[in-house]
Structure formats: structure tokens, C-alpha cells
C-alpha positions in Angstrom: -26.6 9.5 22.1 -27.1 13.2 22.1 -25.5 13.9 25.4 -22.2 13.1 23.8 -22.4 16.2 21.7 -21.5 19.7 22.5 -24.0 21.4 20.2 -22.2 24.5 19.0 -23.6 25.0 15.5 -21.4 26.0 12.6 -23.8 28.5 11.0 -21.5 29.5 8.2 -21.3 25.9 7.0 -25.0 25.4 6.6 -25.3 26.7 3.1 -22.0 25.0 2.1 -23.2 21.8 3.5 -26.5 21.9 1.7 -25.1 23.0 -1.7 -21.9 21.1 -1.6 -22.6 17.8 0.0 -26.3 17.0 -0.1 -26.6 17.2 -3.9 -24.7 13.9 -4.5 -26.3 11.3 -6.7 -27.9 8.2 -5.3 -24.9 5.9 -5.4 -22.0 5.3 -3.0 -21.7 9.1 -2.5 -25.3 9.4 -1.2 -25.1 10.9 2.3 -28.6 12.3 3.2 -32.1 12.6 2.1 -32.5 16.3 1.2 -36.0 16.2 -0.1 -37.1 18.8 2.5 -34.2 21.3 2.5 -36.2 23.8 4.7 -35.9 21.3 7.6 -32.1 20.6 7.3 -29.9 21.5 10.2 -26.3 22.7 10.4 -23.4 20.5 11.4 -22.2 20.2 14.9 -18.7 21.5 15.5 -16.6 19.2 17.7 -14.1 20.8 20.1 -10.5 19.9 19.7 -10.4 17.8 22.9 -13.6 16.0 22.1 -12.1 12.6 21.5 -10.1 12.5 24.8 -12.8 10.2 26.1 -15.0 7.4 24.6 -17.4 8.7 21.8 -20.1 7.5 19.5 -20.9 9.6 16.4 -24.4 9.1 15.2 -26.1 9.9 11.9 -28.8 12.6 11.8 -30.8 12.5 8.6 -31.6 16.2 8.9 -27.9 17.1 8.8 -26.2 17.0 5.4 -23.0 17.1 7.4 -23.2 15.7 10.9 -20.0 17.0 12.4 -17.2 19.4 11.6 -13.7 19.0 13.0 -11.8 22.3 12.9 -8.3 21.1 14.0 -5.7 18.4 14.3 -7.6 16.4 17.0 -6.2 13.6 19.1 -8.3 10.4 19.5 -7.5 8.7 22.8 -10.7 6.9 23.8 -12.9 4.3 22.1 -14.5 5.8 19.0 -17.5 4.4 17.1 -18.8 6.0 14.0 -22.2 4.7 12.8 -23.5 4.2 9.3 -24.3 7.3 7.3 -22.3 9.7 9.4 -20.6 12.6 7.5 -17.6 14.3 9.1 -16.2 17.4 7.4 -12.7 18.6 8.2 -11.5 22.2 8.0 -8.3 23.1 6.2 -5.3 21.1 7.6 -7.5 19.5 10.2 -7.5 15.7 10.8 -7.2 12.9 13.3 -4.1 11.8 15.3 -5.2 8.4 16.5 -3.2 7.5 19.6 -5.5 5.1 21.4 -3.3 2.1 22.4 -5.8 -0.7 23.0 -9.0 1.3 22.7 -11.3 0.4 19.7 -11.5 2.5 16.5 -14.6 1.3 14.7 -15.9 3.1 11.6 -18.6 0.9 10.2 -20.7 2.1 7.4 -22.8 0.0 5.1 -23.1 -0.2 1.3 -26.3 1.9 1.4 -25.1 4.3 4.1 -21.3 4.7 4.0 -19.4 6.8 6.5 -17.8 9.8 4.8 -14.7 11.7 5.9 -14.5 14.8 3.7 -13.4 18.4 3.6 -15.3 21.6 4.2 -14.1 22.4 0.7 -14.1 19.9 -2.2 -10.4 20.4 -3.2 -7.7 17.8 -3.4 -5.6 18.2 -0.3 -8.0 20.3 1.7 -7.6 18.5 5.1 -4.8 16.5 6.6 -6.1 12.9 7.0 -6.1 10.0 9.5 -2.9 9.0 11.2 -2.7 5.9 13.3 0.1 6.4 15.7 -0.8 3.6 18.2 -3.8 1.4 17.4 -3.3 -2.1 18.8 -6.8 -3.5 19.3 -7.4 -6.4 16.8 -11.1 -5.2 16.4 -10.1 -1.9 14.8 -11.9 -1.5 11.5 -12.9 0.9 8.8 -15.7 -0.5 6.6 -17.8 0.9 3.8 -16.2 4.3 4.1 -15.2 7.2 1.8 -12.1 9.2 2.7 -11.8 12.2 0.3 -10.0 15.5 -0.2 -7.3 14.8 2.5 -3.5 15.0 2.1 -3.0 18.7 2.7 0.3 18.1 4.5 2.3 15.2 6.0 0.5 13.3 8.8 3.9 13.0 10.5 6.4 15.6 9.2 9.4 14.4 11.1 11.4 11.2 10.4 10.0 8.7 9.7 7.7 10.9 7.6 4.1 9.6 6.9 1.9 11.1 4.3 -1.2 10.2 2.3 -4.9 10.3 3.3 -4.4 7.5 5.8 -1.2 6.3 7.4 -0.2 3.7 10.0 2.9 4.2 12.0 5.4 1.3 12.1 6.2 -0.3 15.5 9.0 -2.7 16.4 9.3 -4.9 19.4 5.9 -3.8 20.8 2.3 -4.8 20.5 1.6 -4.7 16.7 -0.6 -2.2 15.0 -4.1 -3.6 14.0 -6.6 -2.4 11.4 -9.1 -4.0 9.0 -10.0 -1.9 6.0 -12.9 -3.3 3.9 -14.8 -1.5 1.1 -12.9 1.7 1.6 -12.6 4.4 -1.1 -9.8 6.9 -0.8 -9.8 9.6 -3.4 -8.8 13.2 -4.2 -5.8 13.2 -1.9 -3.4 16.1 -2.2 -0.5 13.6 -2.3 -1.3 9.8 -2.4 -3.7 7.4 -1.0 -2.3 5.0 1.7 1.0 5.2 3.5 2.0 1.8 4.8 5.7 2.5 4.5 6.4 1.7 8.1 4.6 -1.6 8.4 6.6 -4.7 9.5 5.8 -8.4 9.4 4.2 -8.4 12.8 1.6 -5.8 11.8 -2.0 -7.1 12.0 -3.3 -5.0 9.1 -5.8 -6.4 6.5 -7.1 -4.7 3.4 -9.6 -5.8 0.9 -12.1 -4.3 -1.6 -10.2 -0.9 -1.7 -10.7 1.8 -4.3 -7.7 4.2 -4.4 -8.3 6.7 -7.2 -7.9 10.4 -8.3 -5.1 10.9 -5.8 -2.2 13.3 -6.6 0.5 10.7 -6.4 0.8 6.9 -6.2 -2.1 4.8 -5.0 -0.2 3.5 -2.0 3.2 3.1 -0.4 4.1 -0.2 1.4 7.1 -2.1 2.6 8.3 -5.3 0.9 7.5 -7.1 4.1 3.8 -6.2 3.8 3.2 -5.8 0.0 1.3 -9.1 0.1 -1.6 -7.6 2.0 -2.9 -5.8 -1.2 -5.6 -7.9 -2.9 -6.6 -8.3 -6.5 -10.2 -7.5 -5.7 -9.2 -3.9 -5.0 -8.7 -1.1 -7.6 -5.6 1.1 -7.5 -6.0 2.9 -10.9 -6.9 6.5 -11.9 -4.3 8.2 -9.8 -1.6 10.7 -11.0 0.9 7.8 -10.8 -0.8 4.4 -11.1 1.5 2.1 -9.1 1.8 0.5 -5.7 5.1 1.7 -4.5 7.3 -0.8 -2.5 9.6 1.4 -0.5 13.2 0.8 0.7 12.4 0.5 4.4 11.7 -3.0 5.9 12.8 -4.8 2.8 13.3 -8.4 4.3 10.9 -11.2 3.5 11.0 -13.9 6.2 7.7 -15.7 5.7 5.7 -17.2 2.7 4.0 -14.4 0.8 2.5 -13.8 -2.6 2.6 -10.5 -4.5 -0.7 -10.5 -6.3 -1.6 -9.4 -9.8 -3.1 -5.9 -9.2 -4.7 -3.6 -11.8 -1.5 -1.4 -11.6 2.2 -2.3 -11.6 4.4 -2.4 -8.5 7.2 0.2 -8.4 10.2 -1.2 -6.4 12.5 1.5 -4.9 15.4 -0.6 -3.7 16.5 -4.1 -2.5 14.0 -6.8 -1.6 15.8 -9.5 0.4 14.3 -13.0 0.7 15.9 -14.5 3.8 15.7 -17.7 5.8 12.0 -18.6 6.1 11.0 -16.3 3.2 9.2 -17.7 0.2 8.1 -15.0 -2.3 5.7 -15.9 -5.1 5.0 -13.4 -7.8 1.5 -14.2 -9.3 0.7 -14.5 -13.0 0.1 -11.2 -14.8 2.0 -9.1 -12.2 4.1 -6.3 -13.6 7.1 -5.0 -11.6 9.1 -1.9 -12.4 12.4 -1.4 -10.6 14.4 1.8 -9.9 18.1 1.7 -10.9 19.3 0.5 -7.4 16.5 -2.0 -7.0 16.8 -5.8 -7.2 15.5 -9.1 -5.9 17.9 -11.1 -3.6 17.0 -14.7 -2.8 20.0 -15.6 -0.5 20.7 -15.7 3.2 24.5 -15.9 2.8 25.1 -19.5 3.7 24.3 -23.1 2.8 22.3 -23.7 6.0 20.1 -20.5 5.4 19.7 -21.2 1.8 17.6 -24.4 2.3 14.6 -22.5 3.6 14.0 -19.6 1.2 12.8 -19.4 -2.4 11.6 -17.1 -5.2 8.9 -18.2 -7.6 7.9 -16.2 -10.6 4.7 -17.9 -11.7 3.5 -16.4 -15.0 1.3 -18.3 -17.5 1.2 -18.3 -21.3 -1.7 -15.8 -21.3 -0.6 -13.8 -18.2 3.2 -13.6 -18.1 5.1 -11.7 -15.4 7.0 -8.6 -16.4 10.2 -7.4 -14.7 11.5 -4.2 -16.1 13.2 -0.8 -15.4 11.1 2.1 -14.1 13.4 4.5 -16.0 13.3 2.5 -19.3 17.0 2.0 -19.1 18.3 -0.2 -16.2 17.7 -1.9 -12.9 19.6 -4.5 -10.9 18.3 -7.9 -11.6 17.8 -11.1 -9.5 20.4 -12.5 -7.2 20.4 -16.2 -6.2 22.8 -17.5 -3.6 23.1 -21.0 -2.1 19.4 -21.7 -2.1 18.5 -25.3 -3.0 14.8 -24.8 -2.7 12.6 -25.1 -5.9 13.3 -21.6 -7.2 11.5 -21.1 -10.5 10.8 -18.5 -13.2 8.0 -19.4 -15.6 6.4 -17.5 -18.4 8.2 -14.2 -17.7 9.7 -11.3 -19.5 12.9 -10.0 -18.0 14.3 -6.9 -19.6 16.8 -4.0 -19.0 18.4 -5.7 -16.0 22.1 -4.6 -15.8 23.3 -7.0 -13.2 24.2 -4.5 -10.5 23.9 -5.7 -6.9 25.2 -3.2 -4.3 25.1 -5.8 -1.5 28.4 -7.2 -2.9 29.6 -4.2 -4.9 28.7 -6.3 -8.0 28.3 -4.4 -11.2 27.7 -5.2 -14.9 27.1 -9.0 -14.5 23.8 -10.5 -15.5 20.1 -10.2 -15.2 20.2 -13.3 -13.0 23.3 -13.6 -10.8 24.0 -17.1 -9.4 26.3 -17.6 -6.5 27.3 -21.0 -5.1 25.2 -23.1 -7.6 21.7 -22.3 -6.5 18.9 -24.5 -7.7 16.8 -22.7 -10.3 14.4 -23.7 -13.1 13.6 -21.3 -15.9 11.0 -22.0 -18.5 9.1 -20.2 -21.2 10.9 -16.9 -20.4 12.2 -14.1 -22.6 15.4 -12.2 -21.8 15.6 -9.0 -23.8 17.5 -5.7 -24.1 20.2 -6.6 -21.6 23.5 -4.6 -21.6 25.3 -7.6 -20.1 24.5 -11.3 -19.7 21.2 -13.1 -19.1 22.8 -15.5 -16.5 26.1 -14.8 -14.7 27.6 -17.5 -12.5 30.1 -17.1 -9.7 32.2 -20.0 -8.1 33.0 -23.4 -9.6 30.4 -24.9 -11.8 27.8 -22.2 -11.1 25.1 -23.6 -13.4 25.0 -27.2 -12.3 21.6 -26.8 -10.7 20.2 -24.6 -13.4 17.5 -26.0 -15.7 16.4 -24.1 -18.8 13.4 -24.9 -21.0 12.1 -22.8 -23.9 14.2 -19.8 -22.9 14.6 -17.0 -25.5 17.2 -14.3 -25.7 16.8 -11.1 -27.7 19.4 -8.3 -27.8 21.5 -9.5 -24.8 25.2 -9.1 -24.1 25.6 -12.8 -23.4 23.6 -15.8 -22.4 25.4 -17.9 -19.8 28.5 -16.1 -18.5 31.0 -17.2 -15.7 33.3 -15.3 -13.5 
């Protein structure tokens, strides 16, 4: 609806828009039909307070770029972006989305994606999209390209959020909500997605993502929410091809599966499976751990241990790899009390030192077993361990341990006791 627009034309952008953005090939980057360049119109510059009220952004086929945003604008009202719309951001400009229960709907199509781009095609030209408060369950971004963002942190103060798109974490309030489907994030000045604040209550769904050509990792996410990433997405082609599981919000208290992605996971610190938590690691998954990182399947008591589990579910053709990010050492796996059906099948566990800061435990085993936890290990290789493969603490620590076709190569010991 044209009456939504304040038609100040950005004359200096016309040539740039035509030369830089309308020459794209006829694929997912296609944005306009420029067969009659003499009829093309310049972009509309939106004032910095434009999104204080409800807005609809419409596609004009005569504009290679529909809108220019020159600043760090705040979105407070409902916002709908229709298929084919191209929005170009000036240097360090972006969107601070603080809309509570209003609706954020960016809905392109496969033939006419929405494009968020920069006025210059340089990695890290504009800032990005930051969802501060976005609680409406109908929030969505579909068939959209987000490119050349990541010029500076989206939130520079603690907790810091970066990337081309970030969602703030909330605790004890209405959860954040966003569906991302068929979204391509590329050419970020730092990394793609920042989900480092998301907690279990977040209503965030992602599928069919492409995160590529970003100057950093594909995405950062909490252990609580790492399961939302799907195997139908692509996370490769970045400066660092990993999905980074950060140290914040590290507790798993529900049944989840870490899926086999086309890149490894990089685990920064402790991942704690607590009462109600059941973590399954899918066949083919690769996990690399930093020196202080480890998996802990224990809630500290017999009662809590009856409702938590860790299952590493490799296959003969797609084993699971657990290794050290630095090529030298990481913590290992700590099992305590749990009498659930914990299992490790068709896995390679290497370079685990047996260090678990939670109990000031050092130099023990790749798998530390406290209070005779129930565990079945089959078709698994332990290799290059400076200490033991299994280390048991308390009386008869291995009474609930079952081993089948387990191999040891260059290990300090096989089954060791305190």
C-alpha cells in the first residue's frame, strides 16, 4: 500500500542498485526483471522511525532495490515483507526488533525470495537483524536471503550477540518465537546465526537453512537448543565449518537428538544431562570438544539418575566421532548413578583425558563411572588416550557395564578403578 511509504528517493543509489543488484542470474538470487533499464526507479529511503507502527513492505518490479534503511532502526509494530522485496542497508545499519507480541512476517517464495542485503557487496557491510523481544508464535522468515551483514555486534554489552541474525535469550517470561525456513545467510563479517542465549522454553524452529561464506562459524547455539538444527540444512563453506555449542545454558532436561549435520559440532564446555534429559547423538555425527569440555550424564543422586540417559547411536557405516578440537585433549564422558539404558554403539572415542572440573577430577578415564551406572558399549574404538578408557569410582563400579566388540589402541589402561 503506497500510502505506507514516505517517498524520499535515494538518487545516489540508483546506479549502484542497477549495476550491483539487478544483474544477478536467474536463480535464487534473482530479484527483479531489468529488461527495460530505462524504466527502473530508485529505491525508497525509509526514515529511522518508520517501523514504530505497523508496516507492509511491497515489491515494485521497477525498483531493483525497493527500500534503503540508513540506520539502526527499531521495529515496534507489526511488519510484513512480501515476496520479491529487496531491502538494502547502509554501513552499520540494521534492525533492532523489539515488538513483544506483534507479528514479524518475512515471506518470500522460491521464485521471489525476500533479500536483505547491503548497499555495498562486502562481507560485514551492515549490522544484521537482532530479535530482542519477539513472542508471537506466528513470527516467520521464509524463502529469504540475508547477506553482507555482521559489521559489528548486534548487542555489544553482556550478553553479547553477534552474527547476521541473533535472538536474545529470555528467562521466566514469554518465550521468544521464530520459524526460519529456506533461509540463506551468507557473507557475514563474523558468523551466521547467534542462538547462544536460547533456553529450553524458546519456540524457535529452523529447517532448510543454508549458512555459507561467513567469516566465522556457521552458527552458535546452546546445548539446550542444539537439537533444533536439522540435517536438511547446509552449514558448510564458512571460514570455520562447525556448529558451535557454547557454554551458556548447558543443561539438557528433555529428550533431544543431536543430528548428523554436514559439519561437526564444536563443544566449548560442559554439557550436563540432568533429570528428565535424554540426549541421543545420531549416527555419523562428529563432535569436537575444547579442553574443558565434556559430557555429564548424572544428576547427583540415585533418584535423579533413573530419568536421564545418553545414547551414542552410530552404525557400522556411519560411526560417531568424539575427539579433541585441539588435537590433544578434552574431558570425556561422566556417568553417575543413572540406571537408564545408556549406550554407546559404533563410536570412536579419542584423546579424552578424563578431566571433569565438576568434581575437580583429573587424569582418570575417557569414560568416568560413578556409583555403578548402567552402560552398554558395543563396536567402539578407544584410541590415543593418555589415561584409561574406563575409570570406575566406588565399590564394584563396573557391575552394570556391558562390553561387546570394544577395541583399545594406544590407551593408558582399559578398566581402571579408584
